[in-house]
N, C-alpha and C positions, 0 to 999 in steps of 0.2 A: 639210260634210266632218266625221265623227264623230271626235271627240277620246276618244283611250284614256287614262284616269286609272289611278294606279299599282296601285290593287287589281285591276282590270282586266287589266292586264300582268301583275301577278302568278297571279291565276288561272287565265288562258287558257295562260301556258305552262307552268304545274304539271300543267296538264292533257294535255299531249303526251308521255305516258309512253313510252320505250321510244324516245325520237325527241334533240331538242336537247339537253336536259338530264340526262337518264338515260342515258345512252352508257357513263360512265365511273364511277358507283356512287361518287363522291369524294366526302367531308365532310372540309372544309378544316380544319387545326390547323397552330400554329404553327411557322416554318419555321427558325428560328436564323440570319436572316438579314437585316438591312436593306435593303438593296440590291435595284432594281427595275429591272427591264429591260423594255423594249416595243420591238416590232419593228414596223414598219411598211413594208408592199409596195407600192407604187404599179406596178398592172398596167397593161401597155399602153407602156412605154415613155416614160417623162419626157423632153422635150426639155431637158435640162442646159445647153445654152448660150442657153437663153431663161431657166430658173430660176437661174443663175447666171451672167450675161452676162460674158464677158471684156472688157469696152467698151477695156479699154487694149491689146488687141492688134489692130493695123493691119490685118487682114483680116475683121475680125469683122463690121464696118458693111459690107463687100462682100458676103459671101458671106451675111446675113441680109435686106440689102436692107430691105424695106418695113417689115419685123417687127422689126427691129434695134433694140434699147433705147437711148435718150441716155444719156449719160455723166450719172454723179450731179452734182445743181446744174438740171440743164433740166427743164423741167416733165415731169414724168410719167418721169422717168429712173432709172435704176438707182440703188438703194439703195448706196452705199459700203461697200465691206469694206477694201479697200488701193488699190493705185495701178492693177491689171490687172482686179480681179475688184469687181462688184457683185451683189447682190440683184435679183430682180423686183421692182418696185415692189408687188405685190399681198403681198409677203409681211413685212410690217413687222412681226409679233411674231416670224420667225424675225431681222431686223435688232436688234430690240431686246433678243435672246437674244446675240449676237453683240457689241452692247456691253458686255451683262453679264457676260461671260467665262462665260458656257453653251453655245455653240454652236462647234462644228468642222465648217467646209465642205468635203468632199471635191472634188476635181474633176479628171476622165481618170481616173474611177475606172470598172473593169468588175469582173468573174467573168474565168474562165476562159473563158467562151463564145466563139465567134468568129463566128457564123453570125446570122440576124437571124430566128429564128422565135421568135414568143411562147411557143408552148407549150415547146417546148426551152430557149427562155434562162430561161424562168421553173424551169422543173425545176433546172438546173445551181445557178440561186441559191439554190433551196430545198435541194437536197439536199447540198449542199457538197463536189460533187466537180467532177473538170474535166469532163465530160462528160455529156448529158442521158442519164436513164435509168439510170444507173449503179449506183443502189442503189432502194431504196423507203422511204426513211426520211429526215428531215429531220435537218439542223445541230444546231438548238436542240434538238430533243428527245432526241439523243446526245448533247449536253452537260450535259442534266436527269440523264441517267442517270449519268455521268461523275462527277457532283459528291460529295464527301464524303459520308457517311452523316449528318453532324451537321445539313446543311444542312434536315432536314429530317425530322419525325416519319415521313411517309410521302413518299416523293420526288413522287407524283404528285400532291403537291397544289402544288408550285413551279410547274407551267406551266397556263395557260389560253388557247383559240383563244377570239376573239369573231369572230362571223358565221355564214352560212350552214351553213359546211364548214369541215372542219379542215383546214386546207392542209397539205400535204406536209411543208413545215419543220417541222411539231408532230406530225409522225407520228413512232412509233417505238417501242424496249423499253419508256420510262418512261412509265405512265400520264400521260395530261393531261386536264382538264375541257376543257370546252365550252360555250359559251351565245351564243345567236342571239336578237334580237328575237322576238316572238311577236304575229301579229295574230288571234291566235283569239277567236271571241267571250265575254264576259265569264263568268264563275259567279259563281251566288249564293254564299251564304255556306252554304246548304242543301245543295245540289250539290257543293260541295267535301269538307262535313262526310260526305256519303253516300259520296264516292269511299274518302274518307280508312278510314271505317268496314271498306267493304269489302274494302280491300288488308290492313286491320289483320290480319287471320288468313293472311297470306302474308309469309312473313318479309323474302324478298328484295322482293318487291314494296311492300310499308311500308318497307324501308328506303330502297329506289331513292326514293319518292314523298318523303321524308322528306328526302333527300338534295337534291332539286331542288328542293322548297320552299328549303332554308337556303340553297341557291346562289342561289335565285334573289331572294332575298330583300336580298341585298349588291348584286344589279344593279337591282333596285326601288328600292332607298332614295334612290338621285339622280334618280330618274324623279317626284317629289313633281308636278312641273308638267306638262300635260297636253303629250302626244304627238301628231304630226299620224299619222293611217293612212295617206295618202297618195290618199285618196278626195276625187276634185274635186269642186268645187260648179259645180253646170251653171247656177246663176244668174250667174256671173263669168264678166264676158267674156274670150272666149280671150285678146286682149293682155292684160289686165289679170293674167290666170293665168301669162302667159309672163315678165311683168314679175316678179311674186311671184315666179318659180319662179329667175330669174336672182339675184335677190335673198337668197332664199332659200341659192344655192349660194355665194354672198359671204362671208354671214354662219354658212358651216360646218353647215348643216342636215341635209346627207348623213350627217354625222361624227354627230349628236348622241347616238341612243341609244347609240351605240357608245363614244364617246366615255364619257358618265355610267357604263356600264356598265365600263370599262375602270380607272376612279378608284374606281369605286366597291370593285371586287376589290382594288385595289392598296392602296387606303387601309388598308382592315381589317387589323387584327395578325395575324389566323388565314387572312389571304388565301395566293393565289398571289402569287409575285414575279417569274413573268415571263408578259406579256401579249402576244401577235399577233393582227394585225388587218390587212386589206388594204383597198385602194380603188381601184376601176377609172375610164377613162375618159380616160387617158394619151396613146390613139392617134392622134397630130394630125395627121392626113396630108393635111388640108384645113381653109382658113379658122383655122388654129390663133392668129391676131391676137398683138399683139405686147403694149405696155405696156394694153393694152384687147383685150377677146375671149374666147373658151371657153376657152384658156389661161389666163388671168390670171383668169378669175371662178374656176377649180378650185383654184390656187394659192392665191387670197384665201380658199377654203373650208376649204383643208388648213392654212394659216397660222390661221382661226379657230377650228380642232379643237384644235389643240395649243392655241393660248393657253387654252382651254377646260380643255384637259388637266393644264395646270400649275396654273390656279387650282383647281380640284377636288382635285388630291392634295394641295393645302395643304403642308404642312410633311413631306409624304412626297416631294416633288419635291424636294429636296436630296441625297435618296438614290437617284434614279431616272437613267437615261441612256436616251433615245430614238431609235433609230434607224431612219431614212428611204432607203427606198433602190428602185431601179426592177431590172429586168431583163438593158436595155441603152438607151444613148441613140438618140440619130436625128441624122440627117444633118446636116452643117456647113450646106450652101445651103438654101435653099428652095427647096420644088416649084413645079410650073406652076400648083399648086390652094391656092397660099401655105400650102401647111403641110409638115410634115418629112415624112421618109419614117423607116424601121427604121435604126439607126445601131449605133454601138458604143459607146464610152465614154460616161459620164453625170458626173453629179454626185451625191452624197449627203451625208445630213447626219444629226450626233449632235449632240443636246442634251440638256438636263436640268442639274438643282442638280447632280448627281454628275460633271460633264463640265469638265475643262479646257479652256475653250473662248478663244472671241476668236482662232479661229486660221483662217485656210484652208490645206491642207494638199492641194499640188498640187507635181507635177513638169511644167511646164505644155508642151507639145509644138509649140506653136503652130499656127495654121489657115494656114498658107501652102500652098498645092498640094501641093509636095516634103513638108509633115510631116502631110498626113492620112491617114489609116487605108485603103488601097485608092482613094485618092484621092477620098475623096468623106466619109469619118468621123473625127470626133476620135481621135485613138490614145490606148489606154491604156494609162497611165504609172504606175499605182497599182493593184494587186491587191488586189480586194474583200476575200478571204480574208485577207489582210495584217492589215487595219483591225477584222475581224472577231473573228480570233485575240487580236489586242491587247485588246479589248475583254471578251473571255470572260476572260481571265487576269486580268486587274488588276479587273475590275470583280465579276465572279461568281466569281473564283477558280477555274475550271477548270482540272483539271492538265495541265502542257503535254504531257507524254505522251499523255493522251487528243488533246488538240488538235490533234495528228499524226497520230495512227492511227486514232481512232477518227471525232472529230467532222469533221475534214477531213481524208479519207483519203488518204496520199500528199503530204502538203503540208508535209514537212520543210522542202523547199528554199525554204518562204515564209515568212520572217520576222515572226515577229509587229509590229505598230506598237504601241507600249508606250508608255504617259505619257497618254493619252487622258482620263484621269480622275483626279480628285483623289485623293489620298492617302488 
């Protein structure tokens, strides 16, 4: 397998003119606010009853059967939060954050969406409306557009989307930056200089290239150690490769580049203040597993990635709030293939040094047959828009009127959940 060094990463990305880095033409400048916000979308519908097991509910073990997590104190049992809820044993960092009062756990939470389509569920999660495809813009972008002018020299400096595409939640009237990993071939110094010279006679292209190099240098500063390009070494036995892949997932390898880049951008005094990235692989219809298995490995990877984000943000962590959400939950009962199907209510997490944590916020509906939504799902009792409105108001100081009209249209009846961050 080939190792991509920092210089190769920078040069390769810079060459992609008109692509991942040059679509915005933004050079970052000071923003006027210390607060950082990271929004993480877990695409595919995270099983909230596995991530945050209600071990104290008498119906939990009956519904979950062989994948039910044991109570805290048992081998590979849940990590205790309170007398009702625990965390999956793969979520050690989140458990530490809860003890440090830097994590709020939400349960039985959902958007207004009540069907079970991934595409429509994600659209509602990102568009900030009550129904799918109601608008073509996202609530984070509209929130950035609604911020007072003193939040930035240029508002486009406030937001960045990390990944192969700019998700709907970041599209809209406010210009935002984007960044994605590059796996193009390395450029030598001479070639890069010739490109620079060629662009020097065109003001637009010259500025775009300069912006791209400046943006990429922020991300690459955290990438001094080699990065795997994903190519398999044919000399390594398949079984060893599978074991290595499982180990990489547990250690958070799928998030490595994105986490490094996110931290690099947010650490910068003249960088963006809001970052968005997503992660797929949460659609566990079969062989989900309990304390061990595919979901456990993915939760461990997420947990390791969030730990790395805290470590790499350093002192900036104290001003940071990270919201981790999914489009909907999964069925309360396990299906015939030892997995779970599309459900309704889920769990969500808010963590960071700016978070007033150490709490589980849930109006628990219970898991009895009568309590289940449509006889199959955890019933939603907390509107995610309430959480997001409170967080945006208190953490980023988005004006209340904008939250109720432009950011989350027609949401005046949904009261913001305040007090989620430290004063």
